[in-house]
C-alpha positions in Angstrom: 0.0 0.0 0.0 2.9 2.3 0.8 4.5 1.8 -2.6 1.2 2.4 -4.4 0.7 5.7 -2.6 4.3 6.6 -3.3 3.9 5.8 -7.0 0.8 8.0 -7.2 2.6 10.8 -5.4 5.6 10.6 -7.8 3.3 10.6 -10.8 1.3 13.5 -9.6 4.4 15.5 -8.6 5.9 15.0 -12.1 2.6 16.4 -13.5 2.8 19.3 -11.1 6.3 20.2 -12.0 5.7 19.7 -15.7 2.6 21.8 -15.7 4.2 24.7 -14.0 5.1 26.6 -17.3 1.3 26.3 -18.3 2.3 25.0 -21.7 3.8 22.0 -23.4 7.3 23.3 -24.3 11.0 22.6 -23.6 10.7 23.9 -20.1 7.9 21.6 -19.1 9.7 18.6 -20.8 12.8 19.4 -18.8 10.8 19.7 -15.6 9.3 16.2 -16.0 12.6 14.6 -16.9 14.5 16.3 -14.1 11.7 15.4 -11.6 12.1 11.8 -12.4 15.9 11.9 -12.5 16.3 13.6 -9.2 13.6 11.5 -7.4 15.1 8.2 -8.7 18.7 9.2 -7.8 17.6 10.4 -4.3 15.7 7.1 -3.7 18.7 5.0 -4.7 21.1 7.1 -2.5 18.8 6.9 0.5 18.4 3.1 0.1 22.1 2.7 -0.5 22.9 4.6 2.8 20.3 2.4 4.6 22.0 -0.7 3.4 25.5 0.5 4.3 24.7 1.7 7.8 21.8 -0.5 8.8 22.5 -3.7 6.8 19.2 -3.7 4.9 17.0 -1.6 2.7 13.5 -0.5 3.8 10.4 0.6 1.9 9.9 3.6 4.2 13.5 4.7 3.6 13.0 4.4 -0.2 9.8 6.5 0.0 11.6 9.1 2.2 14.4 9.2 -0.4 11.8 9.6 -3.2 10.1 12.5 -1.4 13.3 14.3 -0.6 14.2 14.1 -4.3 10.8 15.5 -5.4 11.0 18.3 -2.9 14.6 19.2 -3.8 14.0 19.4 -7.6 10.8 21.4 -7.4 12.3 24.9 -7.3 14.5 24.3 -10.3 12.8 21.4 -12.2 12.7 23.3 -15.5 15.8 25.5 -14.9 18.6 22.9 -14.5 20.2 20.4 -16.8 20.0 16.7 -16.3 23.5 16.4 -14.8 22.5 19.0 -12.2 19.4 17.0 -11.4 21.6 14.0 -10.7 23.8 16.0 -8.3 20.7 17.4 -6.6 19.4 13.8 -6.2 22.6 12.6 -4.6 22.6 15.6 -2.2 18.8 15.3 -1.5 19.3 11.6 -0.7 22.3 12.0 1.6 21.9 15.3 3.4 18.3 14.8 4.7 19.3 11.1 5.5 22.1 12.4 7.6 20.0 15.0 9.4 17.3 12.3 10.1 19.5 9.3 11.0 22.5 11.0 12.6 22.0 14.7 13.5 18.5 14.1 14.9 19.9 11.8 17.6 22.7 14.1 18.6 21.2 17.6 18.3 19.0 18.5 21.2 17.1 21.1 19.2 15.9 18.4 16.7 15.1 16.1 19.6 12.6 18.6 20.9 10.6 18.6 17.7 7.8 16.1 17.6 8.3 14.9 14.1 7.0 11.3 13.8 7.0 11.3 10.0 10.3 13.1 9.5 8.7 16.1 7.7 11.4 18.5 8.9 14.0 16.4 7.2 12.1 15.5 4.0 10.6 18.9 3.4 12.5 21.6 5.2 16.0 20.3 4.7 15.4 19.0 1.2 13.4 22.2 0.2 16.2 24.4 1.5 18.7 22.4 -0.4 16.6 22.6 -3.6 16.4 26.4 -3.3 20.1 26.8 -2.8 21.1 24.4 -5.5 18.7 26.0 -8.0 20.7 29.2 -7.5 23.9 27.3 -8.2 22.8 25.2 -11.2 20.2 27.3 -13.0 21.1 27.2 -16.7 20.9 30.5 -18.7 19.0 29.1 -21.7 16.4 27.4 -19.6 16.1 30.5 -17.4 15.3 32.6 -20.4 12.5 30.3 -21.5 10.7 30.5 -18.1 11.8 33.5 -16.1 10.8 37.1 -17.0 14.2 38.3 -15.6 16.7 38.6 -18.5 20.2 37.3 -18.2 19.5 34.9 -15.3 22.1 32.3 -14.6 23.2 30.1 -11.8 26.5 30.3 -10.0 28.0 27.5 -12.1 27.4 29.5 -15.2 29.1 32.7 -13.9 25.9 34.4 -12.7 25.0 35.9 -9.4 22.8 33.0 -8.6 25.5 31.5 -6.5 25.3 34.6 -4.3 22.2 33.2 -2.7 24.2 30.3 -1.2 26.1 32.2 1.5 23.2 34.4 2.8 21.2 31.2 2.8 23.7 29.5 5.0 23.9 32.5 7.3 20.1 32.5 7.6 20.1 28.8 8.4 22.8 29.3 11.0 20.9 32.1 12.7 17.7 30.1 12.8 19.5 27.0 14.1 21.2 28.9 16.9 18.0 30.5 18.2 
């Protein structure tokens, strides 16, 4: 039942990201492709980490990995290349896994949060990661197809998009220390 629900969620999320440009064009095609690439990569990384550290895979872990991949790619689904979606999938499968499985047990702030389903890790951490990585990997040609701002480009392409990385870390540090 869990896998059936996860499959429906994945299918719906691909439609959501692909429908964001409100037309069938290159941007919507890239959004659907990147959604699937990132979610599959994140699922595999999360499952791989479960096998390495706990000795066995789990269905819940695979679903958590899928969700983190879907959340992470959403801000930049139609704005990044496929190789960037793979990197985003690797990071969205490993960073939230680390915060859920390791940091949650050692950090008293996270222990005070009643988070039975791991929503902080699957949505907040993965969403923050997706926003930052979109600023890093946004491709200029794809940005020009979707964004009304001219000359938009991510940090990898020499744009100022990478500038959002350091203030984002600063904001995260301030919130974490409060």
